[in-house]
FIZALUM-245300 format. One record per residue: residue number from 1; x, z negated, y of N, C-alpha, C, O in turn; residue in one letter. Coordinates in Angstrom, 2 decimals, always signed. Example, Ala and Ser with C-alpha at 12.3 -4.5 7.8 and 13.67 -1.06 7.14 Angstrom:
<pts>
PT   nr       nX       nZ       nY      caX      caZ      caY       cX       cZ       cY       oX       oZ       oY  rest
PT    1   +13.19    -7.80    -5.69   +12.30    -7.80    -4.50   +13.20    -7.80    -3.30   +14.24    -8.46    -3.32     a
PT    2   +12.85    -7.08    -2.25   +13.67    -7.14    -1.06   +12.90    -7.87    +0.03   +13.41    -8.04    +1.14     s
</pts>
This chain:
<pts>
PT   nr       nX       nZ       nY      caX      caZ      caY       cX       cZ       cY       oX       oZ       oY  rest
PT    1   +29.77   -50.38   -90.05   +30.92   -50.32   -89.16   +31.34   -49.11   -88.36   +31.84   -49.03   -87.23     m
PT    2   +30.88   -47.80   -89.59   +30.81   -46.58   -89.00   +30.15   -45.74   -87.93   +30.37   -44.69   -87.33     k
PT    3   +29.08   -46.82   -87.98   +28.34   -46.59   -86.79   +28.67   -47.31   -85.63   +28.42   -46.95   -84.48     a
PT    4   +29.13   -48.17   -85.94   +30.00   -49.14   -84.48   +31.25   -48.24   -84.08   +31.43   -48.22   -82.86     k
PT    5   +31.95   -47.65   -84.67   +33.33   -46.85   -84.19   +32.59   -45.37   -83.60   +33.04   -44.68   -82.69     k
PT    6   +31.34   -45.10   -84.40   +30.87   -43.77   -83.76   +30.52   -43.95   -82.45   +30.64   -42.99   -81.68     f
PT    7   +29.98   -45.28   -81.94   +29.05   -45.12   -80.86   +29.94   -45.61   -79.69   +29.68   -45.33   -78.52     i
PT    8   +31.42   -46.66   -80.19   +32.20   -46.74   -79.50   +33.27   -45.46   -78.65   +33.63   -45.45   -77.47     l
PT    9   +33.59   -44.44   -79.77   +34.12   -43.24   -79.85   +33.41   -42.50   -78.59   +34.05   -42.18   -77.59     t
PT   10   +31.88   -42.26   -78.77   +30.74   -41.63   -78.04   +30.99   -42.21   -76.59   +31.23   -41.39   -75.70     t
PT   11   +30.96   -43.50   -76.28   +30.98   -44.37   -75.23   +32.17   -43.96   -74.03   +32.20   -43.97   -72.80     t
PT   12   +33.41   -43.50   -75.48   +34.70   -43.61   -74.66   +34.74   -41.94   -74.08   +35.44   -41.44   -73.20     a
PT   13   +34.00   -41.53   -74.70   +34.48   -39.61   -74.54   +33.52   -39.69   -73.50   +33.97   -39.16   -72.49     l
PT   14   +32.17   -40.22   -73.30   +31.10   -40.08   -72.08   +32.05   -40.57   -70.75   +32.27   -39.91   -69.74     l
PT   15   +32.46   -41.72   -71.02   +32.88   -42.36   -70.04   +34.33   -41.24   -69.73   +33.67   -40.35   -69.19     g
PT   16   +35.01   -40.98   -69.72   +36.24   -39.71   -69.67   +35.53   -38.73   -69.12   +35.91   -38.22   -68.06     a
PT   17   +34.59   -38.39   -69.65   +34.09   -36.94   -68.71   +33.29   -37.39   -67.58   +33.27   -36.60   -66.63     g
PT   18   +32.53   -38.61   -67.45   +32.12   -39.16   -66.04   +33.43   -39.06   -64.84   +33.74   -38.42   -63.83     a
PT   19   +33.88   -40.03   -65.62   +35.49   -40.20   -64.90   +35.98   -38.42   -64.18   +36.30   -38.09   -63.04     l
PT   20   +35.85   -37.59   -65.52   +36.85   -36.41   -64.67   +36.15   -35.94   -64.02   +36.66   -35.40   -63.04     a
PT   21   +34.78   -35.87   -64.14   +33.74   -35.22   -63.28   +33.50   -35.72   -61.88   +33.28   -34.94   -60.96     y
PT   22   +33.55   -36.83   -61.77   +33.76   -37.58   -60.30   +35.23   -37.35   -59.82   +35.31   -37.13   -58.61     g
PT   23   +36.31   -37.35   -60.45   +37.51   -37.09   -59.70   +37.44   -35.57   -59.26   +37.89   -35.21   -58.17     a
PT   24   +36.91   -34.80   -60.05   +36.88   -32.96   -59.35   +35.70   -33.16   -58.46   +35.85   -32.32   -57.57     s
PT   25   +34.83   -33.69   -58.28   +33.77   -33.86   -57.46   +34.52   -34.67   -55.63   +33.99   -34.63   -54.52     k
PT   26   +35.74   -35.24   -56.02   +36.50   -36.22   -54.89   +37.08   -35.28   -54.35   +36.90   -35.11   -53.15     l
PT   27   +38.33   -34.02   -55.39   +38.82   -33.65   -54.86   +37.96   -32.17   -54.09   +38.39   -31.68   -53.04     i
PT   28   +37.22   -31.85   -54.52   +36.19   -30.74   -53.68   +35.92   -31.11   -52.36   +36.12   -30.34   -51.42     e
PT   29   +35.34   -32.65   -52.17   +35.23   -33.16   -51.01   +36.28   -33.01   -50.13   +36.14   -32.47   -49.03     e
PT   30   +37.21   -33.39   -50.50   +38.85   -33.66   -49.86   +39.13   -31.99   -49.26   +39.48   -31.76   -48.10     q
PT   31   +38.92   -31.01   -50.21   +39.30   -30.17   -49.61   +38.36   -29.54   -48.74   +38.79   -28.65   -48.01     k
PT   32   +37.18   -29.84   -48.69   +36.04   -29.53   -47.77   +36.83   -29.98   -46.56   +37.36   -29.24   -45.73     r
PT   33   +36.82   -31.42   -46.60   +36.87   -32.00   -45.37   +38.43   -31.56   -44.59   +38.61   -31.55   -43.37     l
PT   34   +39.20   -31.32   -45.35   +40.69   -30.63   -44.98   +40.21   -29.07   -43.83   +40.52   -28.72   -42.69     a
PT   35   +39.60   -28.68   -44.61   +39.12   -27.42   -44.35   +38.08   -27.47   -43.10   +37.90   -26.38   -42.55     s
PT   36   +37.49   -28.41   -42.67   +36.73   -28.61   -41.76   +37.51   -29.20   -40.46   +37.09   -29.00   -39.31     q
PT   37   +38.66   -29.90   -40.74   +39.65   -30.30   -40.36   +39.92   -29.50   -39.68   +39.64   -29.53   -38.49     q
PT   38   +40.75   -28.25   -40.41   +41.29   -27.22   -39.86   +40.41   -26.35   -38.75   +40.94   -26.11   -37.66     e
PT   39   +39.14   -25.90   -39.02   +38.14   -25.67   -37.98   +38.23   -26.19   -36.66   +38.46   -25.61   -35.60     l
PT   40   +37.95   -27.71   -36.97   +38.00   -28.51   -35.82   +39.17   -27.92   -34.80   +39.04   -27.31   -33.73     v
PT   41   +40.05   -28.22   -35.34   +41.79   -27.85   -34.77   +41.76   -26.15   -33.88   +42.26   -25.80   -32.81     q
PT   42   +40.97   -25.44   -34.87   +41.40   -23.94   -34.09   +39.91   -24.11   -32.73   +40.01   -23.73   -31.57     l
PT   43   +39.00   -24.60   -33.19   +38.18   -24.79   -32.13   +38.54   -25.74   -30.72   +38.17   -25.46   -29.58     v
PT   44   +39.34   -26.94   -31.12   +39.66   -27.48   -30.01   +40.94   -26.89   -29.58   +41.40   -27.63   -28.71     r
PT   45   +41.69   -25.92   -29.79   +42.97   -25.22   -29.47   +42.26   -24.32   -28.22   +42.50   -24.42   -27.02     d
PT   46   +41.22   -23.36   -28.94   +40.57   -22.63   -28.02   +39.90   -23.40   -26.58   +40.45   -23.00   -25.56     f
PT   47   +39.00   -24.24   -26.40   +38.65   -24.85   -25.55   +39.56   -25.53   -24.80   +39.37   -25.52   -23.59     f
PT   48   +40.53   -26.14   -25.26   +41.81   -26.73   -24.69   +42.35   -25.97   -23.45   +42.76   -26.59   -22.47     q
PT   49   +42.34   -24.47   -23.52   +42.78   -23.77   -22.09   +41.52   -23.50   -21.10   +41.63   -22.72   -20.16     e
PT   50   +40.29   -24.22   -21.39   +39.70   -24.21   -20.47   +39.28   -25.65   -19.59   +38.24   -25.74   -18.93     m
PT   51   +40.41   -26.86   -19.74   +39.99   -27.80   -19.13   +40.62   -29.15   -20.35   +41.17   -29.02   -21.45     g
PT   52   +40.25   -30.38   -19.60   +40.73   -31.48   -20.61   +39.32   -31.87   -21.25   +38.30   -32.11   -20.60     e
PT   53   +39.42   -31.90   -22.53   +38.70   -32.27   -23.62   +38.12   -33.87   -23.69   +38.88   -34.75   -24.10     i
PT   54   +37.02   -34.11   -23.35   +36.50   -35.37   -23.96   +35.99   -35.60   -25.16   +35.76   -36.81   -25.22     a
PT   55   +35.70   -35.08   -26.16   +35.42   -35.02   -27.30   +34.58   -33.83   -27.42   +33.73   -33.34   -26.68     t
PT   56   +35.25   -33.31   -29.10   +34.46   -32.58   -29.89   +33.70   -33.10   -30.67   +33.84   -34.28   -30.99     v
PT   57   +32.58   -32.23   -31.22   +31.51   -32.96   -32.29   +31.11   -31.87   -33.13   +31.17   -30.71   -32.73     y
PT   58   +30.65   -32.24   -34.43   +30.33   -31.48   -35.08   +29.06   -31.61   -35.73   +28.82   -32.80   -35.91     v
PT   59   +28.16   -30.86   -36.16   +26.79   -30.85   -36.43   +26.86   -30.75   -37.99   +26.91   -29.63   -38.50     q
PT   60   +26.86   -31.95   -38.82   +27.68   -32.01   -40.19   +26.33   -31.21   -40.86   +26.67   -30.30   -41.62     l
PT   61   +24.96   -31.39   -40.72   +23.71   -31.31   -41.49   +23.65   -29.57   -40.96   +22.74   -29.09   -41.63     y
PT   62   +24.26   -28.46   -40.05   +24.42   -27.31   -39.78   +25.56   -26.96   -40.12   +25.90   -25.92   -39.54     e
PT   63   +26.51   -27.47   -40.98   +28.01   -26.96   -40.72   +28.34   -26.80   -42.41   +27.69   -27.50   -43.18     s
PT   64   +29.02   -26.17   -42.76   +29.36   -25.85   -44.12   +30.96   -25.46   -44.37   +31.69   -25.23   -43.41     s
PT   65   +31.34   -25.42   -45.45   +32.75   -24.81   -45.77   +32.97   -24.10   -44.74   +33.74   -24.50   -43.87     a
PT   66   +32.43   -23.11   -44.66   +32.99   -21.69   -44.14   +32.22   -21.39   -42.50   +32.26   -20.39   -41.77     d
PT   67   +31.57   -22.69   -42.34   +30.50   -22.05   -40.92   +30.71   -23.88   -40.33   +30.49   -24.93   -40.94     r
PT   68   +31.17   -23.67   -39.01   +31.17   -25.07   -38.09   +30.11   -24.99   -37.12   +29.87   -23.91   -36.58     l
PT   69   +29.27   -26.34   -36.76   +28.33   -25.84   -35.60   +28.60   -27.31   -34.99   +28.82   -28.31   -35.67     v
PT   70   +28.52   -27.24   -33.54   +28.86   -27.90   -32.91   +29.42   -28.10   -31.35   +29.61   -26.95   -30.94     g
PT   71   +29.76   -29.05   -30.28   +29.95   -28.76   -29.25   +31.22   -29.34   -28.76   +31.92   -29.98   -29.55     g
PT   72   +31.70   -29.15   -27.19   +32.79   -29.80   -26.93   +32.35   -30.38   -25.53   +31.67   -29.73   -24.74     v
PT   73   +32.71   -31.46   -25.34   +32.21   -31.84   -23.81   +33.76   -32.41   -23.24   +34.51   -33.20   -23.82     i
PT   74   +34.01   -31.55   -21.55   +34.86   -31.98   -20.98   +35.03   -33.08   -20.64   +34.33   -33.92   -21.21     f
PT   75   +36.17   -33.64   -19.41   +36.30   -34.98   -18.59   +35.56   -34.42   -17.58   +35.32   -35.38   -16.85     e
PT   76   +34.99   -33.36   -17.03   +34.81   -33.02   -15.99   +33.04   -32.92   -16.22   +32.34   -32.29   -15.42     d
PT   77   +32.45   -33.65   -17.45   +31.09   -33.56   -17.78   +30.35   -31.79   -18.17   +29.18   -31.54   -18.44     q
PT   78   +31.29   -30.98   -18.10   +31.07   -29.73   -18.80   +30.77   -29.99   -20.56   +31.33   -30.71   -21.40     r
PT   79   +29.49   -28.93   -20.63   +29.16   -29.27   -22.09   +29.09   -28.00   -22.66   +28.43   -27.20   -22.00     h
PT   80   +29.76   -27.43   -24.05   +29.53   -26.20   -24.13   +29.08   -26.71   -25.72   +29.31   -27.79   -26.25     f
PT   81   +28.28   -25.43   -26.31   +28.00   -25.39   -27.59   +28.62   -24.43   -28.23   +29.02   -23.52   -27.51     t
PT   82   +28.90   -24.30   -29.65   +29.85   -23.40   -30.16   +29.53   -23.22   -32.02   +29.38   -24.11   -32.85     f
PT   83   +29.51   -21.65   -32.20   +29.62   -21.49   -33.83   +31.01   -20.74   -34.16   +31.35   -19.70   -33.60     l
PT   84   +31.63   -21.30   -35.00   +32.52   -20.99   -35.90   +31.89   -20.56   -37.15   +31.27   -21.32   -37.89     y
PT   85   +32.16   -18.88   -37.41   +31.78   -18.26   -38.52   +32.38   -17.04   -38.97   +32.30   -16.00   -38.31     e
PT   86   +33.01   -17.15   -40.15   +33.67   -15.55   -40.40   +34.63   -15.41   -39.82   +34.99   -14.24   -39.70     n
PT   87   +35.44   -16.41   -39.21   +36.62   -16.18   -38.62   +36.57   -16.01   -36.73   +37.51   -15.88   -35.94     g
PT   88   +35.11   -16.09   -36.51   +34.74   -15.81   -35.08   +34.15   -17.13   -34.36   +33.72   -18.09   -35.00     e
PT   89   +34.18   -17.07   -33.00   +33.92   -18.29   -32.27   +32.93   -17.67   -31.21   +33.41   -16.93   -30.34     l
PT   90   +31.40   -17.97   -31.23   +30.89   -18.06   -30.53   +30.45   -18.95   -29.41   +30.28   -20.04   -29.96     s
PT   91   +30.21   -19.07   -28.30   +30.24   -20.50   -27.58   +29.09   -20.43   -26.42   +29.01   -19.28   -25.98     y
PT   92   +28.45   -21.09   -25.98   +27.51   -21.30   -24.35   +27.36   -22.32   -23.91   +27.13   -23.33   -24.57     e
PT   93   +27.48   -22.25   -22.64   +27.19   -23.34   -21.90   +25.89   -24.20   -22.16   +24.89   -23.80   -21.56     k
PT   94   +25.74   -25.25   -22.91   +24.95   -26.24   -23.40   +23.73   -26.50   -22.04   +24.13   -27.16   -21.08     a
PT   95   +22.70   -26.13   -22.03   +21.41   -26.93   -20.91   +21.02   -28.05   -21.11   +20.53   -28.57   -22.10     q
PT   96   +21.40   -28.65   -19.48   +20.67   -30.13   -19.71   +22.11   -30.47   -18.73   +22.36   -31.63   -18.38     g
</pts>
């Protein structure tokens, strides 16, 4: 009987630990997405002065919490790529 109680208690503790770990990872991901959305809005605000924006896209595989890589396509088909890093935005007209 003692062994069964021990196993149940251990299983419950492991389950609670896994749940807490999962919740912390979810919170981290939500914070990262919120931060990324703020950066996208900064980029959008900057490019808005150049004309009407059709879309802003982000290259997720090159971006991180403090680095945003992507592009802006305007309604008149102009296309710029950008890098936002360390509080600085650099951009260039896309080729093609």
